[in-house]
MINU-294985 format. One record per atom (N, C-alpha, C, O): residue in three letters; y, z, x. Coordinates in Angstrom, 1 decimal. Each point is the difference from the previous one (the first is absolute). Example, Ala and Ser with C-alpha at 12.3 -4.5 7.8 and 13.67 -1.06 7.14 Angstrom:
BEGIN
> residu, north, up, east
> ALA, -5.7, 7.8, 13.2;
> ALA, 1.2, 0.0, -0.9;
> ALA, 1.2, 0.0, 0.9;
> ALA, 0.0, 0.7, 1.0;
> SER, 1.1, -1.4, -1.4;
> SER, 1.1, 0.0, 0.9;
> SER, 1.1, 0.8, -0.8;
> SER, 1.1, 0.1, 0.5;
END
This chain:
BEGIN
> residu, north, up, east
> MET, -1.2, 0.0, 0.8;
> MET, 1.2, 0.0, -0.8;
> MET, 1.3, 0.0, 0.9;
> MET, 1.0, -0.6, -0.4;
> ARG, -1.1, 1.2, 1.5;
> ARG, 1.2, 0.1, 0.9;
> ARG, 0.4, -1.4, 0.3;
> ARG, 1.2, -0.4, 0.0;
> PHE, -2.1, -0.5, 0.3;
> PHE, 0.3, -1.4, 0.4;
> PHE, 0.7, -0.7, -1.2;
> PHE, 1.0, -0.6, 0.2;
> PHE, -1.5, 0.8, -1.4;
> PHE, 0.7, -0.6, -1.2;
> PHE, 1.4, 0.4, -0.1;
> PHE, 0.9, -0.8, -0.1;
> TYR, -0.7, 2.2, 0.1;
> TYR, 1.3, 0.5, -0.3;
> TYR, 1.0, -0.3, 1.1;
> TYR, 1.2, -0.3, -0.2;
> THR, -1.6, 0.5, 1.5;
> THR, 0.9, -0.3, 1.1;
> THR, 0.4, -1.5, 0.0;
> THR, 1.1, -0.3, 0.3;
> HIS, -2.1, -0.5, -0.5;
> HIS, 0.4, -1.5, 0.1;
> HIS, 0.8, -0.4, -1.2;
> HIS, 0.9, -0.9, 0.1;
> ILE, -1.2, 1.4, -1.3;
> ILE, 0.8, -0.4, -1.2;
> ILE, 1.4, 0.5, 0.2;
> ILE, 1.0, -0.7, -0.4;
> ASN, -0.9, 1.9, 0.9;
> ASN, 1.4, 0.6, 0.3;
> ASN, 0.7, -0.8, 1.0;
> ASN, 1.2, -0.3, -0.2;
> LYS, -1.8, -0.1, 1.3;
> LYS, 0.6, -0.8, 1.0;
> LYS, 0.5, -1.3, -0.6;
> LYS, 1.1, -0.5, 0.3;
> PHE, -2.0, -0.1, -1.1;
> PHE, 0.3, -1.3, -0.6;
> PHE, 1.3, 0.1, -0.9;
> PHE, 0.9, -0.8, 0.0;
> MET, -0.9, 1.9, -0.8;
> MET, 1.1, 0.2, -0.9;
> MET, 1.3, 0.2, 0.8;
> MET, 1.1, -0.6, -0.4;
> TRP, -1.1, 1.4, 1.5;
> TRP, 1.2, 0.2, 0.7;
> TRP, 0.5, -1.3, 0.7;
> TRP, 1.2, -0.2, 0.3;
> ASN, -2.2, -0.7, 0.0;
> ASN, 0.4, -1.3, 0.6;
> ASN, 0.4, -1.1, -1.0;
> ASN, 0.6, -1.0, 0.4;
> HIS, -0.8, 1.3, -1.6;
> HIS, 0.4, -0.9, -1.1;
> HIS, 0.9, 0.7, -1.0;
> HIS, -0.5, 0.5, -1.0;
> PRO, 1.8, -0.4, 1.2;
> PRO, 0.9, 0.8, -0.8;
> PRO, 0.0, -0.3, -1.5;
> PRO, 0.1, 0.8, -0.8;
> PHE, -0.3, -2.1, 0.5;
> PHE, 0.0, -0.4, -1.4;
> PHE, -1.2, 0.6, -0.7;
> PHE, 0.2, 0.5, -1.1;
> ILE, -1.4, -0.7, 1.7;
> ILE, -1.2, 0.5, -0.7;
> ILE, 0.1, 1.6, 0.0;
> ILE, -0.4, 0.5, -1.0;
> LYS, 0.9, 0.1, 2.0;
> LYS, 0.1, 1.5, 0.0;
> LYS, 1.0, 0.4, -1.1;
> LYS, -0.3, 0.9, -0.8;
> SER, 1.4, -1.6, 0.6;
> SER, 1.0, 0.4, -1.0;
> SER, -0.6, -0.3, -1.4;
> SER, 0.2, 0.8, -0.9;
> LEU, -0.9, -1.9, 0.8;
> LEU, -0.6, -0.3, -1.3;
> LEU, -1.0, 1.0, -0.4;
> LEU, -0.1, 0.4, -1.2;
> THR, -0.8, 0.0, 2.1;
> THR, -1.0, 1.0, -0.3;
> THR, 0.6, 1.3, -0.3;
> THR, -0.4, 0.7, -1.0;
> HIS, 1.5, -0.3, 1.7;
> HIS, 0.7, 1.3, -0.3;
> HIS, 0.6, -0.1, -1.4;
> HIS, 0.0, 0.9, -0.7;
> PHE, 0.7, -2.0, 0.4;
> PHE, 0.6, -0.2, -1.2;
> PHE, -1.0, 0.1, -1.2;
> PHE, 0.3, 0.7, -1.0;
> LEU, -1.4, -1.4, 1.1;
> LEU, -1.0, 0.0, -1.0;
> LEU, -0.6, 1.3, -0.2;
> LEU, -0.3, 0.5, -1.1;
> SER, 0.1, 0.2, 2.2;
> SER, -0.6, 1.4, -0.1;
> SER, 0.9, 0.9, -0.7;
> SER, -0.4, 1.0, -0.7;
> ARG, 1.7, -1.2, 0.8;
> ARG, 1.0, 0.9, -0.7;
> ARG, 0.4, -0.5, -1.3;
> ARG, 0.2, 0.8, -1.0;
> PHE, -0.1, -2.1, 0.8;
> PHE, 0.5, -0.6, -1.3;
> PHE, -1.0, 0.0, -1.1;
> PHE, 0.3, 0.3, -1.1;
> CYS, -1.6, -0.7, 1.4;
> CYS, -1.0, -0.2, -1.0;
> CYS, -0.3, 1.3, -0.8;
> CYS, -0.2, -0.1, -1.2;
> PRO, 0.2, 1.3, 1.8;
> PRO, -0.2, 1.2, -0.9;
> PRO, 1.1, 0.2, -1.0;
> PRO, -0.3, 0.4, -1.1;
> TYR, 1.5, -0.8, 1.5;
> TYR, 1.1, 0.1, -1.0;
> TYR, -0.1, -1.0, -1.2;
> TYR, 0.2, 0.3, -1.1;
> MET, -0.7, -1.5, 1.5;
> MET, -0.2, -1.0, -1.0;
> MET, -1.2, 0.5, -1.0;
> MET, 0.1, -0.2, -1.2;
> ILE, -1.1, 0.7, 1.8;
> ILE, -1.1, 0.5, -0.9;
> ILE, 0.5, 1.1, -0.9;
> ILE, -0.3, 0.0, -1.2;
> ALA, 1.1, 0.9, 1.7;
> ALA, 0.6, 1.1, -0.8;
> ALA, 0.9, -0.6, -1.1;
> ALA, -0.1, 0.5, -1.2;
> ILE, 0.9, -1.4, 1.5;
> ILE, 0.9, -0.6, -1.0;
> ILE, -0.8, -0.7, -1.1;
> ILE, 0.2, 0.2, -1.2;
> PHE, -1.2, -1.1, 1.6;
> PHE, -0.8, -0.7, -1.0;
> PHE, -0.9, 1.0, -0.8;
> PHE, -0.2, -0.2, -1.2;
> TYR, -0.3, 1.3, 1.8;
> TYR, -0.8, 0.9, -0.7;
> TYR, 0.8, 0.8, -1.0;
> TYR, -0.4, 0.2, -1.1;
> ILE, 1.6, 0.2, 1.4;
> ILE, 0.9, 0.7, -0.9;
> ILE, 0.3, -0.9, -1.2;
> ILE, 0.0, 0.5, -1.1;
> LEU, 0.3, -1.7, 1.4;
> LEU, 0.3, -1.0, -1.1;
> LEU, -1.2, -0.2, -0.9;
> LEU, 0.1, 0.0, -1.2;
> PHE, -1.3, 0.0, 1.8;
> PHE, -1.2, -0.2, -0.8;
> PHE, -0.3, 1.2, -0.8;
> PHE, -0.5, -0.1, -1.1;
> VAL, 0.7, 1.3, 1.7;
> VAL, -0.3, 1.3, -0.7;
> VAL, 1.0, 0.0, -1.2;
> VAL, -0.4, 0.5, -1.1;
> LEU, 1.6, -0.9, 1.2;
> LEU, 1.0, 0.0, -1.1;
> LEU, -0.5, -1.0, -1.1;
> LEU, 0.1, 0.4, -1.1;
> LYS, -0.6, -1.5, 1.5;
> LYS, -0.5, -1.0, -1.0;
> LYS, -1.2, 0.6, -0.7;
> LYS, -0.1, -0.1, -1.3;
> ILE, -0.8, 0.7, 2.0;
> ILE, -1.2, 0.7, -0.7;
> ILE, 0.5, 1.1, -0.9;
> ILE, -0.5, 0.1, -1.1;
> PHE, 1.4, 0.7, 1.6;
> PHE, 0.6, 1.1, -0.8;
> PHE, 0.5, -0.5, -1.4;
> PHE, -0.2, 0.6, -1.0;
> LEU, 0.9, -1.8, 1.1;
> LEU, 0.6, -0.5, -1.2;
> LEU, -1.0, -0.7, -0.9;
> LEU, 0.1, 0.1, -1.3;
> ASN, -1.1, -0.8, 1.9;
> ASN, -0.9, -0.8, -0.8;
> ASN, -1.4, 0.8, -0.3;
> ASN, -0.5, -0.2, -1.2;
> HIS, 0.0, 0.9, 2.1;
> HIS, -1.3, 0.6, -0.2;
> HIS, 0.0, 1.4, 0.6;
> HIS, -0.6, 0.3, 1.1;
> PRO, 1.3, 0.7, -1.7;
> PRO, 0.2, 1.3, 0.6;
> PRO, -1.3, 0.8, 0.3;
> PRO, 0.0, 0.8, 0.9;
> LEU, -1.1, -1.2, -1.6;
> LEU, -1.2, 0.7, 0.3;
> LEU, -0.6, -0.3, 1.3;
> LEU, -0.8, 0.8, 0.6;
> ASN, 1.1, -1.9, 0.0;
> ASN, -0.5, -0.5, 1.3;
> ASN, 0.8, 0.6, 1.2;
> ASN, -0.4, -0.1, 1.1;
> LEU, 1.5, 0.8, -1.4;
> LEU, 0.9, 0.5, 1.0;
> LEU, -0.7, 1.0, 0.9;
> LEU, 0.3, 0.1, 1.2;
> PHE, -1.1, 0.8, -1.8;
> PHE, -0.7, 1.1, 0.8;
> PHE, -0.8, -0.6, 1.1;
> PHE, 0.1, 0.4, 1.2;
> ILE, -1.0, -1.4, -1.5;
> ILE, -0.8, -0.5, 1.0;
> ILE, 0.8, -0.8, 1.1;
> ILE, -0.3, 0.1, 1.2;
> LEU, 1.3, -0.8, -1.7;
> LEU, 0.8, -0.8, 0.9;
> LEU, 0.8, 0.9, 1.0;
> LEU, 0.2, -0.5, 1.1;
> THR, 0.1, 1.7, -1.4;
> THR, 0.7, 0.9, 0.9;
> THR, -0.9, 1.0, 0.7;
> THR, 0.3, 0.4, 1.1;
> ALA, -1.4, 0.0, -1.8;
> ALA, -0.9, 1.0, 0.6;
> ALA, -0.7, -0.4, 1.2;
> ALA, -0.2, 0.7, 1.0;
> GLU, -0.3, -2.0, -1.0;
> GLU, -0.8, -0.5, 1.1;
> GLU, 0.8, 0.0, 1.3;
> GLU, -0.4, 0.6, 1.0;
> PRO, 1.6, -1.2, -0.9;
> PRO, 0.8, 0.0, 1.2;
> PRO, 0.4, 1.4, 0.4;
> PRO, 0.0, 0.3, 1.2;
> LEU, 0.3, 0.6, -2.1;
> LEU, 0.3, 1.3, 0.3;
> LEU, -1.2, 0.8, 0.7;
> LEU, 0.2, 0.7, 0.9;
> ALA, -1.4, -0.9, -1.5;
> ALA, -1.2, 0.6, 0.6;
> ALA, -0.3, -0.5, 1.4;
> ALA, -0.3, 0.8, 0.9;
> VAL, 0.4, -2.1, -0.8;
> VAL, -0.2, -0.6, 1.4;
> VAL, 1.0, 0.5, 1.0;
> VAL, -0.4, 0.3, 1.1;
> THR, 1.6, -0.3, -1.5;
> THR, 1.0, 0.5, 1.0;
> THR, -0.2, 1.5, 0.3;
> THR, 0.2, 0.3, 1.2;
> SER, -0.5, 0.5, -2.2;
> SER, -0.3, 1.4, 0.3;
> SER, -1.2, 0.2, 0.9;
> SER, 0.1, 0.8, 1.0;
> ILE, -1.2, -1.5, -1.2;
> ILE, -1.2, 0.1, 0.8;
> ILE, 0.3, -0.5, 1.4;
> ILE, -0.4, 0.7, 1.0;
> THR, 1.2, -1.7, -0.9;
> THR, 0.3, -0.6, 1.4;
> THR, 0.9, 1.0, 0.7;
> THR, -0.2, 0.3, 1.2;
> ILE, 1.1, 0.3, -1.8;
> ILE, 0.9, 1.0, 0.7;
> ILE, -0.8, 1.2, 0.4;
> ILE, 0.2, 0.5, 1.1;
> ILE, -1.1, 0.0, -1.9;
> ILE, -0.8, 1.1, 0.4;
> ILE, -0.9, -0.3, 1.2;
> ILE, -0.1, 0.8, 0.9;
> LEU, -0.6, -2.0, -1.0;
> LEU, -0.8, -0.4, 1.2;
> LEU, 0.8, -0.1, 1.2;
> LEU, -0.5, 0.4, 1.1;
> ARG, 1.7, -1.0, -1.2;
> ARG, 0.9, -0.1, 1.2;
> ARG, 0.3, 1.4, 0.6;
> ARG, 0.0, 0.1, 1.3;
> ILE, 0.3, 0.8, -2.1;
> ILE, 0.3, 1.4, 0.5;
> ILE, -1.2, 0.6, 0.7;
> ILE, 0.1, 0.6, 1.0;
> ILE, -1.3, -0.7, -1.7;
> ILE, -1.2, 0.6, 0.6;
> ILE, -0.5, -0.7, 1.3;
> ILE, -0.3, 0.7, 0.9;
> ILE, 0.3, -2.0, -0.9;
> ILE, -0.5, -0.8, 1.1;
> ILE, 1.0, -0.1, 1.2;
> ILE, -0.4, 0.2, 1.1;
> ASN, 1.7, -0.4, -1.4;
> ASN, 1.0, -0.1, 1.0;
> ASN, -0.4, -0.9, 1.2;
> ASN, 0.1, 0.5, 1.1;
> ARG, -0.5, -1.7, -1.3;
> ARG, -0.4, -0.9, 1.0;
> ARG, 1.2, -0.7, 0.7;
> ARG, 1.0, -0.3, -0.7;
> LYS, -1.1, 0.2, 2.0;
> LYS, 1.1, -0.7, 0.7;
> LYS, 0.1, -1.4, -0.3;
> LYS, -1.0, -0.7, -0.4;
> ARG, 2.2, 0.2, 0.4;
> ARG, 0.3, -1.5, -0.3;
> ARG, -0.4, -0.8, 1.3;
> ARG, 0.0, 0.5, 1.1;
> PRO, -0.3, -1.8, -1.3;
> PRO, -0.3, -0.8, 1.1;
> PRO, 1.0, 0.0, 1.2;
> PRO, -0.3, 0.0, 1.1;
> ALA, 1.6, 0.0, -1.5;
> ALA, 1.0, 0.0, 1.0;
> ALA, 0.0, 1.2, 0.8;
> ALA, 0.3, 0.0, 1.2;
> GLU, -0.6, 1.1, -1.8;
> GLU, -0.2, 1.3, 0.7;
> GLU, -1.2, 0.0, 1.0;
> GLU, 0.1, 0.3, 1.1;
> ARG, -1.2, -0.7, -1.7;
> ARG, -1.2, 0.1, 0.7;
> ARG, -0.1, -1.0, 1.2;
> ARG, -0.4, 0.3, 1.1;
> TYR, 1.0, -1.5, -1.3;
> TYR, -0.1, -1.0, 1.1;
> TYR, 1.3, -0.2, 0.7;
> TYR, 0.1, -0.9, 0.9;
> ASN, 0.9, 1.8, -1.2;
> ASN, 1.2, 0.1, 0.8;
> ASN, 0.8, -1.4, 0.1;
> ASN, 0.2, -0.5, 1.1;
> PHE, 0.1, 0.0, -2.3;
> PHE, 0.9, -1.2, 0.0;
> PHE, 1.1, 0.3, -1.0;
> PHE, -0.1, 0.9, -0.9;
> LYS, 1.2, -1.7, 1.0;
> LYS, 1.2, 0.2, -0.8;
> LYS, -0.2, -0.7, -1.3;
> LYS, -0.3, -1.2, 0.0;
> PRO, 0.3, 1.9, -1.2;
> PRO, -0.2, -0.7, -1.3;
> PRO, 1.1, -1.0, -0.2;
> PRO, 1.1, 0.2, 0.4;
> ILE, -1.5, -1.3, -1.1;
> ILE, 1.0, -1.0, -0.3;
> ILE, 1.1, 0.4, -0.9;
> ILE, 1.1, -0.6, 0.1;
> ASP, -1.3, 1.6, -0.9;
> ASP, 1.1, 0.5, -0.8;
> ASP, 0.9, 1.1, 0.7;
> ASP, 0.9, 0.5, -0.6;
> GLY, -1.3, -0.2, 1.8;
> GLY, 0.8, 1.0, 0.7;
> GLY, -0.3, 1.4, -0.5;
> GLY, 0.7, 1.0, 0.4;
> SER, -1.6, -0.8, -1.3;
> SER, -0.3, 1.3, -0.6;
> SER, -0.5, 1.0, 1.0;
> SER, -0.8, -0.4, 0.9;
> LYS, 1.1, 1.6, -1.1;
> LYS, -0.5, 1.1, 0.9;
> LYS, -0.9, 0.9, -0.8;
> LYS, -0.2, 1.2, 0.4;
> LYS, -0.4, -1.7, -1.5;
> LYS, -0.9, 0.7, -0.8;
> LYS, -1.3, 0.4, 0.9;
> LYS, -0.4, -0.8, 0.8;
> THR, 0.0, 2.0, -1.0;
> THR, -1.2, 0.4, 0.7;
> THR, -1.0, 0.6, -1.1;
> THR, 0.3, 0.6, -0.9;
> GLY, -1.6, -0.9, 1.2;
> GLY, -1.1, 0.5, -0.8;
> GLY, 0.0, -0.5, -1.4;
> GLY, 0.8, -0.9, -0.4;
> HIS, -1.6, 1.4, -0.4;
> HIS, -0.2, -0.3, -1.5;
> HIS, -0.2, -1.5, -0.2;
> HIS, 0.7, -0.6, -0.9;
> SER, -1.6, 0.0, 1.7;
> SER, -0.2, -1.4, -0.2;
> SER, -1.1, -0.3, -1.0;
> SER, 0.0, -1.0, -0.7;
> PHE, -0.9, 1.9, 0.5;
> PHE, -1.2, -0.3, -0.8;
> PHE, 0.1, 0.8, -1.4;
> PHE, 0.1, 1.2, 0.1;
> PRO, -0.2, -1.9, -1.2;
> PRO, 0.1, -1.4, -0.3;
> PRO, 1.4, -0.4, -0.2;
> PRO, 0.9, 0.8, 0.0;
> SER, -0.7, -2.1, -0.2;
> SER, 1.4, -0.5, -0.1;
> SER, 0.5, 0.2, -1.4;
> SER, -0.6, -0.5, -1.0;
> ILE, 1.7, 1.1, 0.8;
> ILE, 0.6, 0.2, -1.3;
> ILE, 0.5, -1.3, -0.5;
> ILE, -0.2, -0.3, -1.2;
> HIS, 0.8, -0.5, 2.0;
> HIS, 0.6, -1.3, -0.4;
> HIS, -1.1, -0.8, -0.7;
> HIS, 0.1, -0.6, -1.1;
> VAL, -1.3, 0.4, 1.9;
> VAL, -1.1, -0.8, -0.5;
> VAL, -0.6, 0.6, -1.2;
> VAL, -0.2, -0.7, -1.0;
> ALA, -0.1, 2.0, 1.0;
> ALA, -0.7, 0.6, -1.1;
> ALA, 0.8, -0.1, -1.3;
> ALA, -0.5, -0.3, -1.1;
> THR, 1.8, 0.6, 1.2;
> THR, 0.8, 0.0, -1.2;
> THR, 0.2, -1.4, -0.5;
> THR, -0.1, -0.3, -1.2;
> SER, 0.4, -0.7, 2.1;
> SER, 0.2, -1.3, -0.5;
> SER, -1.3, -0.6, -0.6;
> SER, 0.1, -0.7, -1.0;
> VAL, -1.2, 0.9, 1.6;
> VAL, -1.3, -0.5, -0.6;
> VAL, -0.3, 0.7, -1.3;
> VAL, -0.4, -0.7, -1.0;
> SER, 0.7, 2.0, 0.9;
> SER, -0.2, 0.7, -1.3;
> SER, 0.9, -0.5, -1.1;
> SER, -0.5, -0.2, -1.1;
> ILE, 1.7, 0.0, 1.4;
> ILE, 1.0, -0.6, -1.0;
> ILE, -0.5, -1.4, -0.4;
> ILE, 0.0, -0.3, -1.2;
> THR, -0.4, -0.5, 2.2;
> THR, -0.4, -1.3, -0.3;
> THR, -1.2, 0.0, -1.0;
> THR, -0.1, -0.8, -0.9;
> LEU, -0.9, 1.6, 1.2;
> LEU, -1.2, 0.1, -0.8;
> LEU, 0.3, 0.5, -1.4;
> LEU, -0.5, -0.5, -1.0;
> ALA, 1.4, 1.5, 0.9;
> ALA, 0.4, 0.5, -1.3;
> ALA, 0.7, -1.1, -0.8;
> ALA, -0.2, -0.2, -1.2;
> VAL, 1.1, -0.5, 1.8;
> VAL, 0.8, -1.1, -0.7;
> VAL, -0.9, -1.2, -0.4;
> VAL, 0.2, -0.6, -1.0;
> LEU, -1.1, 0.3, 1.9;
> LEU, -0.9, -1.1, -0.3;
> LEU, -0.8, 0.1, -1.3;
> LEU, -0.3, -1.0, -0.7;
> ARG, 0.0, 2.3, 0.3;
> ARG, -0.7, 0.2, -1.2;
> ARG, 0.8, -0.4, -1.2;
> ARG, -0.5, -0.4, -1.0;
> TYR, 1.9, 0.6, 1.0;
> TYR, 0.8, -0.2, -1.2;
> TYR, 0.9, -1.3, 0.1;
> TYR, 0.5, -0.5, -1.0;
> GLY, -0.3, 0.0, 2.2;
> GLY, 0.9, -1.1, 0.2;
> GLY, -0.5, -0.8, 1.2;
> GLY, 0.5, 0.1, 1.1;
> PRO, -1.4, -1.1, -1.3;
> PRO, -0.6, -0.7, 1.1;
> PRO, 1.1, -0.8, 0.8;
> PRO, -0.1, -0.1, 1.2;
> ASN, 1.1, -0.4, -1.9;
> ASN, 1.0, -0.8, 0.8;
> ASN, 0.8, 0.9, 0.9;
> ASN, 0.2, -0.3, 1.2;
> MET, 0.2, 1.4, -1.7;
> MET, 0.7, 1.0, 0.9;
> MET, -0.9, 0.5, 1.1;
> MET, 0.4, 0.3, 1.1;
> GLY, -1.7, -0.1, -1.5;
> GLY, -1.0, 0.5, 0.9;
> GLY, -0.2, -0.9, 1.2;
> GLY, -0.2, 0.4, 1.1;
> LEU, 0.3, -1.7, -1.4;
> LEU, -0.2, -1.0, 1.1;
> LEU, 1.2, 0.0, 1.0;
> LEU, -0.2, 0.0, 1.2;
> LEU, 1.4, 0.2, -1.8;
> LEU, 1.1, 0.1, 0.9;
> LEU, -0.1, 1.3, 0.9;
> LEU, 0.3, 0.0, 1.2;
> LEU, -0.7, 1.1, -1.9;
> LEU, -0.2, 1.2, 0.8;
> LEU, -1.1, -0.1, 1.0;
> LEU, 0.0, 0.7, 1.0;
> SER, -1.0, -1.5, -1.3;
> SER, -1.1, -0.2, 0.9;
> SER, 0.5, -0.6, 1.3;
> SER, -0.4, 0.4, 1.1;
> VAL, 1.2, -1.4, -1.2;
> VAL, 0.6, -0.7, 1.1;
> VAL, 0.8, 1.0, 0.9;
> VAL, -0.1, 0.1, 1.2;
> LEU, 0.9, 0.7, -1.9;
> LEU, 0.8, 1.0, 0.7;
> LEU, -0.9, 1.1, 0.7;
> LEU, 0.3, 0.4, 1.1;
> SER, -1.3, 0.0, -1.8;
> SER, -1.0, 1.0, 0.6;
> SER, -0.6, -0.6, 1.2;
> SER, -0.2, 0.7, 1.0;
> ILE, -0.3, -1.9, -1.0;
> ILE, -0.6, -0.6, 1.1;
> ILE, 1.0, -0.1, 1.2;
> ILE, -0.4, 0.2, 1.1;
> THR, 1.6, -0.6, -1.5;
> THR, 1.1, 0.0, 1.1;
> THR, 0.2, 1.3, 0.6;
> THR, 0.1, 0.1, 1.2;
> ILE, 0.0, 1.0, -2.0;
> ILE, 0.1, 1.3, 0.5;
> ILE, -1.1, 0.4, 0.9;
> ILE, 0.1, 0.5, 1.1;
> THR, -1.4, -0.8, -1.5;
> THR, -1.2, 0.3, 0.8;
> THR, 0.1, -0.7, 1.3;
> THR, -0.3, 0.7, 1.1;
> ILE, 0.6, -1.9, -1.0;
> ILE, 0.0, -0.8, 1.3;
> ILE, 1.1, 0.6, 0.8;
> ILE, -0.1, 0.2, 1.2;
> ALA, 1.3, 0.0, -1.8;
> ALA, 1.2, 0.4, 0.8;
> ALA, -0.3, 1.4, 0.6;
> ALA, 0.4, 0.2, 1.1;
> ARG, -1.0, 0.7, -1.8;
> ARG, -0.2, 1.4, 0.5;
> ARG, -1.0, -0.1, 1.1;
> ARG, 0.0, 0.8, 1.0;
> LEU, -1.0, -1.7, -1.0;
> LEU, -1.0, -0.1, 1.0;
> LEU, 0.6, -0.6, 1.3;
> LEU, -0.1, 0.6, 1.1;
> ILE, 0.8, -1.8, -1.2;
> ILE, 0.5, -0.6, 1.2;
> ILE, 1.2, 0.6, 0.5;
> ILE, 0.4, -0.2, 1.2;
> SER, 0.3, 1.1, -2.0;
> SER, 1.2, 0.7, 0.6;
> SER, -0.5, 1.2, 0.9;
> SER, 0.9, 0.6, 0.7;
> GLY, -2.1, -0.3, -0.8;
> GLY, -0.5, 1.1, 0.8;
> GLY, 0.2, 1.4, -0.7;
> GLY, -0.2, 1.0, 0.6;
> ALA, 0.5, -1.0, -1.9;
> ALA, 0.2, 1.2, -0.7;
> ALA, -1.3, 0.7, -0.4;
> ALA, -0.1, 1.2, -0.1;
> HIS, -1.0, -2.1, -0.1;
> HIS, -1.3, 0.5, -0.4;
> HIS, -1.1, -0.7, 0.6;
> HIS, 0.1, -1.1, 0.4;
> TYR, -1.3, 1.8, -0.3;
> TYR, -1.2, -0.6, 0.4;
> TYR, -0.6, -0.7, -1.2;
> TYR, 0.3, 0.2, -1.1;
> ILE, -1.3, -1.1, 1.4;
> ILE, -0.7, -0.7, -1.0;
> ILE, -0.7, 1.0, -0.9;
> ILE, -0.2, -0.2, -1.2;
> SER, -0.4, 1.2, 1.8;
> SER, -0.7, 1.0, -0.8;
> SER, 0.9, 0.8, -1.0;
> SER, -0.4, 0.4, -1.1;
> ASP, 1.7, -0.2, 1.5;
> ASP, 1.0, 0.6, -0.9;
> ASP, 0.2, -0.9, -1.2;
> ASP, 0.1, 0.5, -1.2;
> ILE, -0.1, -1.8, 1.4;
> ILE, 0.3, -0.9, -1.0;
> ILE, -1.2, -0.2, -1.0;
> ILE, 0.1, 0.0, -1.2;
> ILE, -1.3, -0.1, 1.8;
> ILE, -1.2, -0.1, -0.8;
> ILE, -0.2, 1.2, -0.8;
> ILE, -0.4, -0.1, -1.2;
> ALA, 0.6, 1.3, 1.8;
> ALA, -0.2, 1.3, -0.8;
> ALA, 1.0, 0.0, -1.1;
> ALA, -0.3, 0.5, -1.1;
> SER, 1.5, -1.0, 1.3;
> SER, 1.1, 0.0, -1.1;
> SER, -0.5, -0.9, -1.1;
> SER, 0.2, 0.4, -1.2;
> ILE, -0.7, -1.5, 1.5;
> ILE, -0.5, -1.0, -1.0;
> ILE, -1.1, 0.6, -0.8;
> ILE, -0.1, -0.1, -1.2;
> ILE, -0.8, 0.7, 1.9;
> ILE, -1.2, 0.7, -0.7;
> ILE, 0.4, 1.1, -0.9;
> ILE, -0.5, 0.1, -1.1;
> ILE, 1.5, 0.7, 1.5;
> ILE, 0.5, 1.1, -0.8;
> ILE, 0.6, -0.6, -1.3;
> ILE, -0.3, 0.5, -1.1;
> ALA, 1.1, -1.6, 1.3;
> ALA, 0.6, -0.6, -1.2;
> ALA, -1.0, -0.6, -1.0;
> ALA, 0.1, 0.2, -1.2;
> PHE, -1.1, -0.8, 1.8;
> PHE, -1.1, -0.6, -0.9;
> PHE, -0.8, 1.1, -0.7;
> PHE, -0.3, -0.2, -1.2;
> ILE, 0.0, 1.2, 1.9;
> ILE, -0.8, 1.1, -0.6;
> ILE, 0.7, 0.6, -1.1;
> ILE, -0.5, 0.2, -1.1;
> ILE, 1.8, 0.2, 1.3;
> ILE, 0.8, 0.6, -1.1;
> ILE, 0.1, -1.0, -1.1;
> ILE, 0.0, 0.4, -1.2;
> ASN, 0.2, -1.7, 1.5;
> ASN, 0.1, -1.0, -1.1;
> ASN, -1.2, -0.1, -0.8;
> ASN, 0.1, -0.2, -1.2;
> LEU, -1.3, 0.4, 1.8;
> LEU, -1.2, -0.1, -0.8;
> LEU, -0.3, 1.2, -0.8;
> LEU, -0.8, 0.0, -1.0;
> ILE, 1.3, 1.2, 1.4;
> ILE, -0.2, 1.2, -0.8;
> ILE, 0.6, 0.0, -1.3;
> ILE, -0.1, 1.0, -0.7;
END
């Protein structure tokens, strides 16, 4: 894994446009998911208020479980472990496992897909973008991302 992260980091720093784009997408896409989710929750509230509980409970449960696991496990981030400068300039330490960004975005996407496939497809693209950006930016390990996706799917199935 060291090889992957150090080389991708070096590549990013040598290609400022790709580095900036990755950083922008990593920061921008979660806000877009939040905005579209809030608008969709409002639509559901107005049209089908009985579905509102499931639409909000799943992402809340996934985010809560992810936060608890992060506190308990407190895993170092790739930039910490392999000693390279993160592309976002972040000085965050620890709490890498699992990724809150990925878990929450996937959970929101799965919840929305159930009631609005068109909006769900848009959120799917944003979730995939977040997942890739968090991985190649050096913020998370692949295992952090896979665990986040699994948590979101398990809660969605329950």
